[in-house]
Backbone of each chain as nested JSON, in Angstrom:
{
  "chains": [
    {"id": "A", "residues": [
      {"number": 1, "name": "MET", "atoms": {"N": [57.395, 55.969, -33.552], "CA": [57.427, 56.428, -32.396], "C": [58.151, 57.763, -31.883]}},
      {"number": 2, "name": "VAL", "atoms": {"N": [57.64, 58.541, -30.961], "CA": [58.006, 59.636, -30.926], "C": [59.244, 60.102, -29.998]}},
      {"number": 3, "name": "LYS", "atoms": {"N": [59.935, 60.75, -30.299], "CA": [61.111, 61.478, -29.783], "C": [60.938, 62.301, -28.405]}},
      {"number": 4, "name": "ILE", "atoms": {"N": [61.153, 62.248, -27.629], "CA": [61.32, 62.851, -26.234], "C": [62.899, 63.514, -26.152]}},
      {"number": 5, "name": "GLU", "atoms": {"N": [63.118, 64.688, -26.276], "CA": [64.195, 64.655, -25.573], "C": [64.819, 65.455, -24.523]}},
      {"number": 6, "name": "GLN", "atoms": {"N": [65.715, 64.896, -24.073], "CA": [66.339, 65.489, -22.61], "C": [67.596, 66.712, -23.174]}},
      {"number": 7, "name": "VAL", "atoms": {"N": [67.165, 67.861, -22.967], "CA": [68.514, 68.752, -23.49], "C": [68.861, 69.467, -22.123]}},
      {"number": 8, "name": "SER", "atoms": {"N": [69.989, 70.889, -22.314], "CA": [69.846, 71.609, -21.446], "C": [69.04, 72.619, -21.417]}},
      {"number": 9, "name": "ALA", "atoms": {"N": [68.913, 73.621, -20.036], "CA": [68.265, 74.108, -19.93], "C": [68.116, 75.816, -21.256]}},
      {"number": 10, "name": "ASP", "atoms": {"N": [68.978, 75.648, -21.635], "CA": [69.419, 77.086, -22.684], "C": [68.197, 76.741, -23.514]}},
      {"number": 11, "name": "ILE", "atoms": {"N": [67.845, 75.323, -24.05], "CA": [67.371, 75.286, -25.407], "C": [65.505, 75.327, -24.853]}},
      {"number": 12, "name": "VAL", "atoms": {"N": [65.342, 75.123, -23.508], "CA": [63.933, 75.076, -23.318], "C": [63.847, 76.475, -22.696]}},
      {"number": 13, "name": "ARG", "atoms": {"N": [64.37, 77.487, -22.663], "CA": [64.297, 78.802, -22.472], "C": [64.054, 79.483, -22.852]}},
      {"number": 14, "name": "PRO", "atoms": {"N": [63.822, 79.782, -24.166], "CA": [63.224, 80.577, -25.44], "C": [61.535, 80.428, -25.383]}},
      {"number": 15, "name": "LEU", "atoms": {"N": [60.869, 79.01, -25.508], "CA": [59.547, 78.632, -25.588], "C": [58.982, 78.86, -24.139]}},
      {"number": 16, "name": "ARG", "atoms": {"N": [59.858, 78.833, -22.505], "CA": [59.328, 78.793, -21.848], "C": [59.137, 80.383, -21.296]}},
      {"number": 17, "name": "HIS", "atoms": {"N": [60.155, 81.254, -21.963], "CA": [59.554, 83.103, -22.113], "C": [58.817, 83.454, -22.61]}},
      {"number": 18, "name": "LYS", "atoms": {"N": [58.71, 82.707, -23.627], "CA": [57.813, 83.434, -24.884], "C": [56.604, 82.801, -23.956]}},
      {"number": 19, "name": "VAL", "atoms": {"N": [55.86, 81.635, -23.87], "CA": [54.418, 81.415, -23.454], "C": [54.129, 81.522, -21.988]}},
      {"number": 20, "name": "LEU", "atoms": {"N": [55.324, 81.731, -21.049], "CA": [55.23, 81.883, -19.564], "C": [55.705, 83.044, -18.914]}},
      {"number": 21, "name": "ARG", "atoms": {"N": [56.269, 83.591, -19.247], "CA": [56.693, 84.545, -18.81], "C": [57.744, 86.122, -19.738]}},
      {"number": 22, "name": "SER", "atoms": {"N": [56.478, 86.457, -21.168], "CA": [56.808, 87.168, -22.155], "C": [56.403, 88.344, -21.527]}},
      {"number": 23, "name": "ASN", "atoms": {"N": [55.979, 88.893, -20.151], "CA": [55.889, 89.976, -19.553], "C": [56.968, 90.588, -18.688]}},
      {"number": 24, "name": "LEU", "atoms": {"N": [58.046, 89.565, -18.757], "CA": [58.8, 89.826, -18.425], "C": [60.262, 89.889, -18.762]}},
      {"number": 25, "name": "PRO", "atoms": {"N": [61.36, 90.2, -18.343], "CA": [62.393, 90.066, -19.167], "C": [62.984, 88.557, -19.337]}},
      {"number": 26, "name": "PHE", "atoms": {"N": [63.885, 88.621, -20.06], "CA": [64.28, 86.884, -20.759], "C": [64.996, 86.34, -19.308]}},
      {"number": 27, "name": "GLU", "atoms": {"N": [65.592, 87.468, -18.774], "CA": [66.482, 86.647, -17.538], "C": [65.095, 85.761, -16.351]}},
      {"number": 28, "name": "ALA", "atoms": {"N": [63.926, 86.117, -16.496], "CA": [62.948, 85.639, -15.544], "C": [62.938, 84.252, -16.067]}},
      {"number": 29, "name": "SER", "atoms": {"N": [62.892, 83.7, -17.147], "CA": [62.896, 82.517, -17.348], "C": [63.754, 81.696, -17.011]}},
      {"number": 30, "name": "ILE", "atoms": {"N": [65.112, 82.181, -16.291], "CA": [66.177, 81.446, -16.138], "C": [65.322, 80.913, -14.315]}},
      {"number": 31, "name": "MET", "atoms": {"N": [65.495, 79.672, -14.216], "CA": [65.424, 79.391, -12.781], "C": [66.308, 78.764, -12.299]}},
      {"number": 32, "name": "LEU", "atoms": {"N": [66.393, 79.482, -11.028], "CA": [67.731, 79.058, -9.798], "C": [68.706, 77.636, -9.869]}},
      {"number": 33, "name": "SER", "atoms": {"N": [67.424, 76.307, -9.961], "CA": [68.18, 75.165, -9.808], "C": [68.339, 74.737, -11.661]}},
      {"number": 34, "name": "ASP", "atoms": {"N": [67.893, 75.154, -12.634], "CA": [67.802, 74.696, -14.111], "C": [68.72, 74.004, -14.278]}},
      {"number": 35, "name": "ASP", "atoms": {"N": [70.255, 74.316, -13.658], "CA": [71.534, 73.579, -14.215], "C": [72.09, 72.655, -12.896]}},
      {"number": 36, "name": "PHE", "atoms": {"N": [71.383, 72.704, -11.74], "CA": [71.432, 71.391, -10.887], "C": [71.746, 70.374, -11.28]}},
      {"number": 37, "name": "SER", "atoms": {"N": [72.462, 69.312, -11.145], "CA": [72.447, 67.906, -11.445], "C": [71.302, 66.977, -11.535]}},
      {"number": 38, "name": "ASP", "atoms": {"N": [69.961, 67.215, -10.587], "CA": [69.036, 66.342, -10.376], "C": [68.016, 67.142, -11.163]}},
      {"number": 39, "name": "SER", "atoms": {"N": [68.415, 68.275, -12.044], "CA": [67.415, 68.867, -12.597], "C": [67.545, 68.447, -14.457]}},
      {"number": 40, "name": "ALA", "atoms": {"N": [66.429, 68.442, -14.932], "CA": [66.083, 68.011, -16.372], "C": [64.745, 68.878, -17.323]}},
      {"number": 41, "name": "HIS", "atoms": {"N": [65.569, 68.581, -18.338], "CA": [64.648, 69.239, -18.934], "C": [64.592, 68.87, -20.145]}},
      {"number": 42, "name": "PHE", "atoms": {"N": [63.289, 68.485, -20.692], "CA": [62.771, 67.664, -21.956], "C": [61.89, 68.987, -23.034]}},
      {"number": 43, "name": "LEU", "atoms": {"N": [61.791, 68.38, -24.238], "CA": [61.17, 68.917, -25.339], "C": [60.581, 67.738, -26.057]}},
      {"number": 44, "name": "VAL", "atoms": {"N": [59.733, 67.971, -27.224], "CA": [59.03, 67.495, -28.148], "C": [59.187, 68.432, -29.542]}},
      {"number": 45, "name": "LYS", "atoms": {"N": [59.79, 67.796, -30.462], "CA": [59.709, 68.519, -31.954], "C": [59.167, 67.983, -32.695]}},
      {"number": 46, "name": "LYS", "atoms": {"N": [58.444, 68.969, -33.942], "CA": [57.805, 67.987, -35.056], "C": [58.81, 68.83, -35.67]}},
      {"number": 47, "name": "ASP", "atoms": {"N": [59.126, 68.583, -37.284], "CA": [59.687, 69.326, -38.316], "C": [60.891, 69.341, -37.887]}},
      {"number": 48, "name": "GLY", "atoms": {"N": [61.306, 69.502, -36.482], "CA": [62.533, 70.357, -36.132], "C": [62.102, 71.439, -35.55]}},
      {"number": 49, "name": "ILE", "atoms": {"N": [61.234, 71.669, -35.319], "CA": [60.972, 72.649, -34.795], "C": [59.962, 72.554, -33.127]}},
      {"number": 50, "name": "ILE", "atoms": {"N": [60.611, 72.987, -32.344], "CA": [60.464, 72.565, -30.681], "C": [58.775, 73.098, -30.436]}},
      {"number": 51, "name": "LYS", "atoms": {"N": [57.994, 72.132, -30.122], "CA": [56.725, 72.38, -30.059], "C": [56.271, 71.997, -28.567]}},
      {"number": 52, "name": "SER", "atoms": {"N": [56.991, 71.988, -27.629], "CA": [56.283, 72.039, -25.769], "C": [57.587, 71.503, -25.396]}},
      {"number": 53, "name": "VAL", "atoms": {"N": [57.876, 71.975, -24.053], "CA": [58.914, 71.779, -23.15], "C": [58.269, 72.137, -21.418]}},
      {"number": 54, "name": "ALA", "atoms": {"N": [59.039, 71.031, -21.026], "CA": [59.303, 71.072, -19.633], "C": [60.282, 70.614, -18.809]}},
      {"number": 55, "name": "SER", "atoms": {"N": [60.022, 71.081, -17.373], "CA": [61.318, 71.047, -16.427], "C": [60.796, 70.318, -15.42]}},
      {"number": 56, "name": "ILE", "atoms": {"N": [61.842, 69.524, -14.792], "CA": [61.964, 69.224, -13.831], "C": [62.998, 69.679, -12.303]}},
      {"number": 57, "name": "TYR", "atoms": {"N": [62.326, 69.548, -11.034], "CA": [63.49, 69.929, -10.378], "C": [63.069, 69.128, -9.121]}},
      {"number": 58, "name": "LYS", "atoms": {"N": [63.98, 68.307, -8.505], "CA": [64.244, 67.631, -7.132], "C": [63.919, 68.345, -5.56]}},
      {"number": 59, "name": "GLU", "atoms": {"N": [62.206, 68.351, -5.343], "CA": [61.583, 69.535, -4.367], "C": [60.804, 68.688, -3.911]}},
      {"number": 60, "name": "PRO", "atoms": {"N": [60.914, 68.59, -2.597], "CA": [59.641, 67.872, -1.926], "C": [58.52, 68.755, -1.895]}},
      {"number": 61, "name": "PHE", "atoms": {"N": [57.052, 67.643, -2.149], "CA": [56.081, 68.322, -1.957], "C": [54.967, 68.605, -0.076]}},
      {"number": 62, "name": "GLU", "atoms": {"N": [55.443, 69.744, -0.227], "CA": [55.229, 69.822, 1.218], "C": [54.053, 69.32, 1.423]}},
      {"number": 63, "name": "LYS", "atoms": {"N": [53.08, 69.178, 1.244], "CA": [51.598, 68.273, 1.291], "C": [51.588, 66.904, 1.083]}},
      {"number": 64, "name": "MET", "atoms": {"N": [52.943, 66.367, 0.69], "CA": [53.168, 64.922, 1.022], "C": [54.765, 64.648, 1.481]}},
      {"number": 65, "name": "PRO", "atoms": {"N": [55.789, 65.342, 2.53], "CA": [57.005, 65.255, 2.574], "C": [57.689, 64.211, 2.618]}},
      {"number": 66, "name": "THR", "atoms": {"N": [56.564, 62.773, 2.745], "CA": [57.426, 61.523, 2.997], "C": [57.501, 61.099, 1.507]}},
      {"number": 67, "name": "TYR", "atoms": {"N": [57.348, 61.601, 0.45], "CA": [57.32, 60.707, -0.732], "C": [58.605, 61.485, -1.181]}},
      {"number": 68, "name": "LYS", "atoms": {"N": [59.512, 60.981, -1.857], "CA": [60.39, 61.412, -2.702], "C": [59.804, 62.427, -4.131]}},
      {"number": 69, "name": "GLY", "atoms": {"N": [59.793, 63.684, -4.015], "CA": [58.936, 64.267, -4.976], "C": [59.762, 65.161, -6.067]}},
      {"number": 70, "name": "TYR", "atoms": {"N": [59.375, 65.484, -7.252], "CA": [59.931, 66.145, -8.3], "C": [59.004, 67.486, -8.829]}},
      {"number": 71, "name": "ARG", "atoms": {"N": [59.163, 68.694, -8.468], "CA": [58.303, 69.644, -8.865], "C": [58.662, 69.982, -10.96]}},
      {"number": 72, "name": "LEU", "atoms": {"N": [57.383, 69.731, -10.989], "CA": [57.569, 70.446, -12.684], "C": [57.089, 71.656, -12.579]}},
      {"number": 73, "name": "ARG", "atoms": {"N": [58.037, 72.327, -13.47], "CA": [57.702, 73.966, -13.812], "C": [58.055, 74.247, -15.463]}},
      {"number": 74, "name": "GLY", "atoms": {"N": [57.733, 75.164, -15.955], "CA": [58.239, 75.66, -17.064], "C": [57.525, 74.704, -18.151]}},
      {"number": 75, "name": "MET", "atoms": {"N": [56.262, 74.25, -18.039], "CA": [55.692, 73.483, -18.754], "C": [55.012, 74.454, -19.692]}},
      {"number": 76, "name": "ALA", "atoms": {"N": [55.029, 74.255, -21.058], "CA": [55.055, 75.434, -22.235], "C": [55.218, 74.936, -23.669]}},
      {"number": 77, "name": "THR", "atoms": {"N": [53.48, 74.948, -23.958], "CA": [53.745, 75.014, -25.544], "C": [53.58, 75.996, -26.217]}},
      {"number": 78, "name": "GLU", "atoms": {"N": [53.883, 76.046, -27.797], "CA": [54.332, 76.831, -28.688], "C": [52.356, 77.149, -28.78]}},
      {"number": 79, "name": "PRO", "atoms": {"N": [52.102, 78.609, -28.427], "CA": [50.659, 78.641, -28.267], "C": [49.852, 78.067, -29.813]}},
      {"number": 80, "name": "SER", "atoms": {"N": [50.161, 78.456, -31.029], "CA": [50.154, 77.99, -31.84], "C": [49.921, 76.618, -32.244]}},
      {"number": 81, "name": "GLU", "atoms": {"N": [50.267, 75.754, -31.253], "CA": [49.987, 74.417, -31.472], "C": [49.316, 73.693, -30.107]}},
      {"number": 82, "name": "LYS", "atoms": {"N": [48.917, 74.458, -29.364], "CA": [48.196, 74.22, -28.689], "C": [47.12, 72.717, -28.615]}},
      {"number": 83, "name": "GLY", "atoms": {"N": [46.669, 71.661, -28.143], "CA": [45.82, 71.289, -28.112], "C": [45.72, 70.249, -29.093]}},
      {"number": 84, "name": "LYS", "atoms": {"N": [47.328, 70.074, -29.67], "CA": [47.728, 68.969, -30.232], "C": [48.067, 67.878, -30.122]}},
      {"number": 85, "name": "GLY", "atoms": {"N": [48.173, 68.06, -28.413], "CA": [48.878, 66.645, -27.631], "C": [50.608, 66.53, -27.544]}},
      {"number": 86, "name": "PHE", "atoms": {"N": [51.062, 68.065, -28.161], "CA": [52.326, 68.058, -27.72], "C": [52.882, 68.117, -25.809]}},
      {"number": 87, "name": "GLY", "atoms": {"N": [51.866, 69.042, -25.529], "CA": [52.019, 69.002, -24.213], "C": [52.262, 67.623, -23.241]}},
      {"number": 88, "name": "SER", "atoms": {"N": [51.174, 66.402, -23.756], "CA": [50.999, 65.405, -23.504], "C": [51.53, 64.452, -23.53]}},
      {"number": 89, "name": "LEU", "atoms": {"N": [52.865, 64.727, -24.647], "CA": [53.88, 63.867, -25.324], "C": [54.774, 64.203, -23.875]}},
      {"number": 90, "name": "VAL", "atoms": {"N": [55.421, 65.449, -24.06], "CA": [56.158, 65.927, -23.317], "C": [56.228, 65.249, -21.518]}},
      {"number": 91, "name": "LEU", "atoms": {"N": [55.133, 65.6, -21.328], "CA": [54.569, 65.147, -19.796], "C": [55.077, 64.115, -19.531]}},
      {"number": 92, "name": "LYS", "atoms": {"N": [54.73, 62.814, -20.793], "CA": [54.578, 61.431, -20.318], "C": [56.111, 61.135, -20.679]}},
      {"number": 93, "name": "GLY", "atoms": {"N": [56.893, 61.793, -21.157], "CA": [58.292, 61.729, -21.716], "C": [58.948, 62.119, -19.91]}},
      {"number": 94, "name": "VAL", "atoms": {"N": [58.473, 63.235, -19.523], "CA": [59.297, 63.523, -18.2], "C": [59.025, 62.669, -16.962]}},
      {"number": 95, "name": "VAL", "atoms": {"N": [57.665, 61.762, -17.124], "CA": [57.003, 60.888, -15.935], "C": [58.29, 59.627, -16.457]}},
      {"number": 96, "name": "GLN", "atoms": {"N": [58.257, 59.294, -18.083], "CA": [58.904, 58.006, -17.924], "C": [60.62, 58.242, -17.443]}},
      {"number": 97, "name": "TYR", "atoms": {"N": [60.787, 59.951, -17.652], "CA": [62.475, 59.514, -16.781], "C": [62.095, 59.509, -15.463]}},
      {"number": 98, "name": "LEU", "atoms": {"N": [61.058, 60.325, -15.135], "CA": [61.41, 60.389, -13.652], "C": [61.327, 58.647, -12.972]}},
      {"number": 99, "name": "LYS", "atoms": {"N": [60.584, 58.008, -13.925], "CA": [59.899, 56.551, -13.207], "C": [61.408, 55.39, -13.327]}},
      {"number": 100, "name": "ASN", "atoms": {"N": [61.901, 55.799, -14.224], "CA": [63.025, 54.8, -14.811], "C": [64.552, 55.518, -14.101]}},
      {"number": 101, "name": "ASN", "atoms": {"N": [64.211, 56.861, -13.61], "CA": [66.297, 57.465, -13.475], "C": [66.022, 57.993, -12.317]}},
      {"number": 102, "name": "THR", "atoms": {"N": [65.081, 57.875, -10.974], "CA": [64.377, 58.856, -10.105], "C": [64.133, 58.258, -8.754]}},
      {"number": 103, "name": "GLY", "atoms": {"N": [63.61, 57.213, -8.82], "CA": [62.704, 56.843, -7.877], "C": [61.849, 57.952, -7.336]}},
      {"number": 104, "name": "ALA", "atoms": {"N": [61.462, 58.639, -7.389], "CA": [60.559, 59.306, -7.099], "C": [59.147, 58.871, -7.404]}},
      {"number": 105, "name": "LYS", "atoms": {"N": [58.321, 58.948, -5.923], "CA": [57.308, 58.825, -6.289], "C": [55.587, 60.261, -6.17]}},
      {"number": 106, "name": "ILE", "atoms": {"N": [56.212, 61.195, -6.216], "CA": [55.637, 62.31, -6.518], "C": [56.01, 63.19, -7.742]}},
      {"number": 107, "name": "LEU", "atoms": {"N": [54.852, 64.17, -8.69], "CA": [55.479, 65.199, -9.555], "C": [53.886, 65.805, -9.107]}},
      {"number": 108, "name": "TRP", "atoms": {"N": [54.715, 67.187, -9.109], "CA": [53.787, 67.997, -8.478], "C": [53.959, 69.324, -9.016]}},
      {"number": 109, "name": "CYS", "atoms": {"N": [52.839, 70.054, -8.821], "CA": [53.555, 71.546, -9.259], "C": [52.285, 72.695, -9.471]}},
      {"number": 110, "name": "ASN", "atoms": {"N": [52.539, 73.704, -9.375], "CA": [51.905, 75.164, -9.428], "C": [51.074, 75.383, -10.672]}},
      {"number": 111, "name": "ALA", "atoms": {"N": [50.364, 75.063, -10.871], "CA": [49.275, 75.077, -12.386], "C": [48.405, 76.277, -12.446]}},
      {"number": 112, "name": "ARG", "atoms": {"N": [48.204, 77.213, -13.496], "CA": [47.934, 77.828, -13.897], "C": [46.341, 77.636, -14.375]}},
      {"number": 113, "name": "VAL", "atoms": {"N": [45.628, 78.474, -13.601], "CA": [44.725, 77.968, -13.853], "C": [43.752, 77.803, -15.151]}},
      {"number": 114, "name": "VAL", "atoms": {"N": [44.21, 78.395, -16.134], "CA": [44.035, 78.256, -17.712], "C": [44.391, 76.411, -18.053]}},
      {"number": 115, "name": "ALA", "atoms": {"N": [45.017, 76.327, -16.65], "CA": [45.946, 74.344, -17.397], "C": [45.303, 73.316, -16.591]}},
      {"number": 116, "name": "PHE", "atoms": {"N": [44.049, 74.279, -15.45], "CA": [43.655, 72.726, -14.942], "C": [43.156, 71.614, -15.41]}},
      {"number": 117, "name": "GLY", "atoms": {"N": [42.61, 72.001, -16.62], "CA": [41.925, 70.912, -17.406], "C": [43.252, 70.035, -17.739]}},
      {"number": 118, "name": "PHE", "atoms": {"N": [44.315, 70.741, -18.61], "CA": [45.102, 69.95, -18.965], "C": [45.741, 69.088, -17.754]}},
      {"number": 119, "name": "TYR", "atoms": {"N": [46.532, 69.095, -16.958], "CA": [46.687, 68.768, -16.196], "C": [46.031, 67.328, -15.348]}},
      {"number": 120, "name": "GLU", "atoms": {"N": [44.438, 67.621, -15.236], "CA": [43.856, 66.778, -14.848], "C": [43.485, 65.333, -16.004]}},
      {"number": 121, "name": "LYS", "atoms": {"N": [43.466, 65.818, -17.396], "CA": [43.444, 64.963, -18.31], "C": [44.653, 64.009, -17.678]}},
      {"number": 122, "name": "MET", "atoms": {"N": [45.701, 64.883, -17.627], "CA": [46.851, 64.114, -17.596], "C": [47.032, 63.3, -16.409]}},
      {"number": 123, "name": "GLY", "atoms": {"N": [46.095, 63.588, -15.546], "CA": [45.841, 61.967, -13.936], "C": [46.508, 62.998, -12.73]}},
      {"number": 124, "name": "PHE", "atoms": {"N": [46.482, 64.219, -13.211], "CA": [46.435, 65.291, -11.64], "C": [45.84, 65.398, -10.867]}},
      {"number": 125, "name": "LYS", "atoms": {"N": [46.387, 65.707, -9.478], "CA": [44.899, 66.015, -8.695], "C": [45.034, 67.613, -8.616]}},
      {"number": 126, "name": "ILE", "atoms": {"N": [44.206, 68.571, -8.737], "CA": [44.021, 69.625, -8.404], "C": [43.669, 69.678, -7.429]}},
      {"number": 127, "name": "MET", "atoms": {"N": [44.454, 70.606, -6.103], "CA": [44.085, 70.773, -4.516], "C": [44.208, 72.315, -4.254]}},
      {"number": 128, "name": "GLY", "atoms": {"N": [43.37, 72.385, -2.933], "CA": [43.808, 73.675, -2.502], "C": [42.958, 74.456, -3.02]}},
      {"number": 129, "name": "ASP", "atoms": {"N": [43.223, 76.084, -2.491], "CA": [42.815, 77.199, -2.638], "C": [44.003, 77.758, -4.12]}},
      {"number": 130, "name": "VAL", "atoms": {"N": [43.086, 78.402, -4.73], "CA": [43.742, 79.459, -6.105], "C": [44.736, 80.256, -4.955]}},
      {"number": 131, "name": "PHE", "atoms": {"N": [45.805, 80.651, -5.414], "CA": [46.781, 81.358, -5.046], "C": [47.26, 82.208, -6.03]}},
      {"number": 132, "name": "GLU", "atoms": {"N": [47.708, 83.71, -5.913], "CA": [48.064, 84.322, -6.919], "C": [49.494, 84.529, -6.738]}},
      {"number": 133, "name": "ILE", "atoms": {"N": [50.3, 84.187, -7.977], "CA": [51.803, 84.341, -8.036], "C": [52.23, 85.653, -8.939]}},
      {"number": 134, "name": "PRO", "atoms": {"N": [53.065, 86.489, -8.16], "CA": [52.938, 88.085, -8.744], "C": [53.709, 87.898, -9.902]}},
      {"number": 135, "name": "ASN", "atoms": {"N": [53.094, 88.544, -10.715], "CA": [53.679, 88.291, -12.348], "C": [53.066, 87.373, -13.164]}},
      {"number": 136, "name": "LEU", "atoms": {"N": [52.7, 86.618, -12.554], "CA": [52.07, 85.132, -13.242], "C": [50.714, 84.599, -12.969]}},
      {"number": 137, "name": "GLY", "atoms": {"N": [49.951, 85.167, -12.514], "CA": [48.669, 85.189, -12.147], "C": [48.181, 84.239, -10.945]}},
      {"number": 138, "name": "ALA", "atoms": {"N": [47.161, 83.127, -11.109], "CA": [46.274, 82.66, -10.383], "C": [46.725, 81.272, -10.975]}},
      {"number": 139, "name": "HIS", "atoms": {"N": [47.01, 80.866, -9.682], "CA": [47.659, 78.968, -9.938], "C": [47.143, 78.619, -9.183]}},
      {"number": 140, "name": "LYS", "atoms": {"N": [46.899, 76.838, -8.8], "CA": [46.623, 76.076, -7.7], "C": [47.794, 74.937, -7.579]}},
      {"number": 141, "name": "THR", "atoms": {"N": [47.663, 74.493, -6.696], "CA": [48.75, 73.046, -6.717], "C": [48.002, 71.916, -7.53]}},
      {"number": 142, "name": "GLY", "atoms": {"N": [48.766, 70.679, -8.438], "CA": [48.253, 70.001, -8.365], "C": [49.446, 68.61, -8.061]}},
      {"number": 143, "name": "TYR", "atoms": {"N": [49.215, 67.513, -7.952], "CA": [50.108, 66.683, -8.09], "C": [49.532, 65.002, -9.022]}},
      {"number": 144, "name": "PHE", "atoms": {"N": [50.981, 64.372, -8.948], "CA": [50.602, 62.782, -10.039], "C": [51.726, 62.21, -8.859]}},
      {"number": 145, "name": "LYS", "atoms": {"N": [50.982, 61.069, -8.846], "CA": [51.896, 60.49, -7.782], "C": [52.23, 58.989, -9.327]}},
      {"number": 146, "name": "LEU", "atoms": {"N": [53.484, 59.154, -8.841], "CA": [54.265, 58.028, -10.015], "C": [54.213, 56.36, -9.605]}}
    ]},
    {"id": "B", "residues": [
      {"number": 1, "name": "MET", "atoms": {"N": [63.216, 63.399, -36.723], "CA": [62.125, 62.779, -36.203], "C": [61.215, 62.614, -36.926]}},
      {"number": 2, "name": "LYS", "atoms": {"N": [60.583, 61.841, -37.157], "CA": [59.091, 61.14, -37.664], "C": [57.861, 62.284, -37.814]}},
      {"number": 3, "name": "SER", "atoms": {"N": [57.725, 62.776, -39.009], "CA": [56.61, 63.766, -38.686], "C": [54.684, 62.634, -38.095]}},
      {"number": 4, "name": "ILE", "atoms": {"N": [54.051, 63.169, -37.083], "CA": [52.967, 62.565, -37.414], "C": [51.909, 63.285, -37.224]}},
      {"number": 5, "name": "THR", "atoms": {"N": [50.531, 62.735, -37.374], "CA": [49.239, 63.505, -37.767], "C": [48.894, 63.559, -36.148]}},
      {"number": 6, "name": "VAL", "atoms": {"N": [47.912, 65.008, -36.236], "CA": [47.312, 64.915, -34.597], "C": [46.34, 63.683, -34.19]}},
      {"number": 7, "name": "GLN", "atoms": {"N": [45.697, 62.803, -34.991], "CA": [45.23, 61.92, -34.758], "C": [46.314, 61.207, -34.134]}},
      {"number": 8, "name": "GLU", "atoms": {"N": [47.617, 60.821, -34.974], "CA": [47.762, 60.05, -34.074], "C": [48.874, 60.149, -32.835]}},
      {"number": 9, "name": "LEU", "atoms": {"N": [48.953, 61.679, -32.461], "CA": [49.237, 61.94, -31.51], "C": [48.521, 62.075, -30.112]}},
      {"number": 10, "name": "HIS", "atoms": {"N": [46.898, 62.065, -30.853], "CA": [46.204, 61.708, -29.725], "C": [46.088, 60.185, -29.148]}},
      {"number": 11, "name": "LYS", "atoms": {"N": [46.785, 59.858, -30.356], "CA": [46.392, 58.049, -30.278], "C": [47.356, 57.581, -29.114]}},
      {"number": 12, "name": "LEU", "atoms": {"N": [48.702, 58.798, -29.055], "CA": [49.679, 58.149, -28.422], "C": [49.679, 58.871, -27.341]}},
      {"number": 13, "name": "MET", "atoms": {"N": [48.827, 59.371, -26.682], "CA": [48.691, 59.812, -25.295], "C": [48.355, 59.085, -24.331]}},
      {"number": 14, "name": "ASN", "atoms": {"N": [47.646, 57.739, -24.984], "CA": [47.165, 57.0, -23.912], "C": [47.983, 55.412, -24.187]}},
      {"number": 15, "name": "ASN", "atoms": {"N": [49.509, 56.279, -24.984], "CA": [50.21, 54.689, -25.049], "C": [52.25, 54.844, -24.279]}},
      {"number": 16, "name": "ASN", "atoms": {"N": [51.935, 54.712, -23.271], "CA": [53.561, 55.3, -23.244], "C": [54.651, 54.548, -23.811]}},
      {"number": 17, "name": "GLU", "atoms": {"N": [54.558, 53.213, -24.444], "CA": [55.158, 52.538, -24.931], "C": [55.923, 53.374, -26.713]}},
      {"number": 18, "name": "GLN", "atoms": {"N": [54.809, 54.396, -26.824], "CA": [55.722, 55.158, -28.06], "C": [56.066, 56.019, -28.239]}},
      {"number": 19, "name": "ILE", "atoms": {"N": [56.363, 56.663, -26.906], "CA": [57.27, 57.968, -27.093], "C": [59.024, 57.136, -26.431]}},
      {"number": 20, "name": "THR", "atoms": {"N": [60.111, 57.509, -26.695], "CA": [61.485, 57.086, -26.42], "C": [61.889, 58.328, -26.017]}},
      {"number": 21, "name": "LEU", "atoms": {"N": [62.634, 58.482, -25.124], "CA": [63.582, 59.372, -24.138], "C": [65.001, 59.44, -24.582]}},
      {"number": 22, "name": "VAL", "atoms": {"N": [65.342, 60.515, -25.21], "CA": [66.921, 60.741, -25.597], "C": [67.29, 61.525, -25.266]}},
      {"number": 23, "name": "ASP", "atoms": {"N": [68.618, 62.049, -24.676], "CA": [69.799, 62.391, -24.001], "C": [70.161, 63.505, -24.966]}},
      {"number": 24, "name": "VAL", "atoms": {"N": [70.299, 64.329, -25.173], "CA": [70.934, 64.97, -25.928], "C": [71.569, 66.432, -26.028]}},
      {"number": 25, "name": "ARG", "atoms": {"N": [72.505, 66.262, -24.699], "CA": [72.671, 67.414, -24.413], "C": [73.879, 67.278, -24.926]}},
      {"number": 26, "name": "GLU", "atoms": {"N": [74.397, 67.961, -24.764], "CA": [76.287, 68.037, -25.435], "C": [76.491, 68.28, -24.512]}},
      {"number": 27, "name": "LYS", "atoms": {"N": [76.485, 68.407, -23.097], "CA": [77.768, 67.778, -21.772], "C": [77.755, 66.612, -21.304]}},
      {"number": 28, "name": "GLY", "atoms": {"N": [78.386, 65.675, -21.743], "CA": [78.382, 64.374, -20.617], "C": [77.39, 63.539, -20.978]}},
      {"number": 29, "name": "GLY", "atoms": {"N": [76.369, 64.0, -22.332], "CA": [75.805, 63.306, -22.804], "C": [74.946, 62.706, -24.106]}},
      {"number": 30, "name": "ALA", "atoms": {"N": [76.17, 63.478, -25.062], "CA": [75.699, 63.885, -26.952], "C": [75.177, 62.145, -27.139]}},
      {"number": 31, "name": "GLY", "atoms": {"N": [74.322, 62.297, -27.438], "CA": [73.71, 60.812, -28.577], "C": [73.423, 59.588, -27.389]}},
      {"number": 32, "name": "HIS", "atoms": {"N": [73.37, 60.114, -26.503], "CA": [73.524, 59.132, -24.76], "C": [71.85, 58.555, -24.616]}},
      {"number": 33, "name": "GLY", "atoms": {"N": [71.33, 57.269, -25.651], "CA": [69.936, 56.88, -24.673], "C": [69.893, 56.76, -23.6]}},
      {"number": 34, "name": "PHE", "atoms": {"N": [68.955, 56.887, -22.802], "CA": [69.214, 56.183, -21.516], "C": [67.942, 55.296, -20.997]}},
      {"number": 35, "name": "ASN", "atoms": {"N": [67.074, 54.833, -22.16], "CA": [66.11, 53.937, -21.948], "C": [66.375, 52.909, -22.964]}}
    ]}
  ]
}
């Protein structure tokens, strides 16, 4: 049995910054809604070391506004540990949490181009055109029906 | 946490029953499992 931990936002920020915001000040890894009561943060460790993190925020998916939606953000895996399944595990924890605790029907994200393969493998549908997020690169929107 | 191999991790990716969620936040939920 692998333990997926729900933690406070400050615990996931260092890896989030290292992987997703390293070209920006650390403060750029702090999301406005990190500490909202309906936000949640998760990680998986191996040998006591954080390997992958992910966060979710209650935010409608504008393409499917009638579904209760949560947004996946800050999905990051320690670079030297990519491809070993840690990201998949933490995402499975996110999905289990949403199913058990929120009644959410859609999990969506803005996925980096380099991460499309991961999200598709996990069952996400990638849709729409590529768009650029300043300082963060090319993205597409993806969603997963819960 | 139990250490697992890469092969075990890949096996786990296809089995939701083999993960457990644990709330370890210090405020309001230390050590409280929610599933």
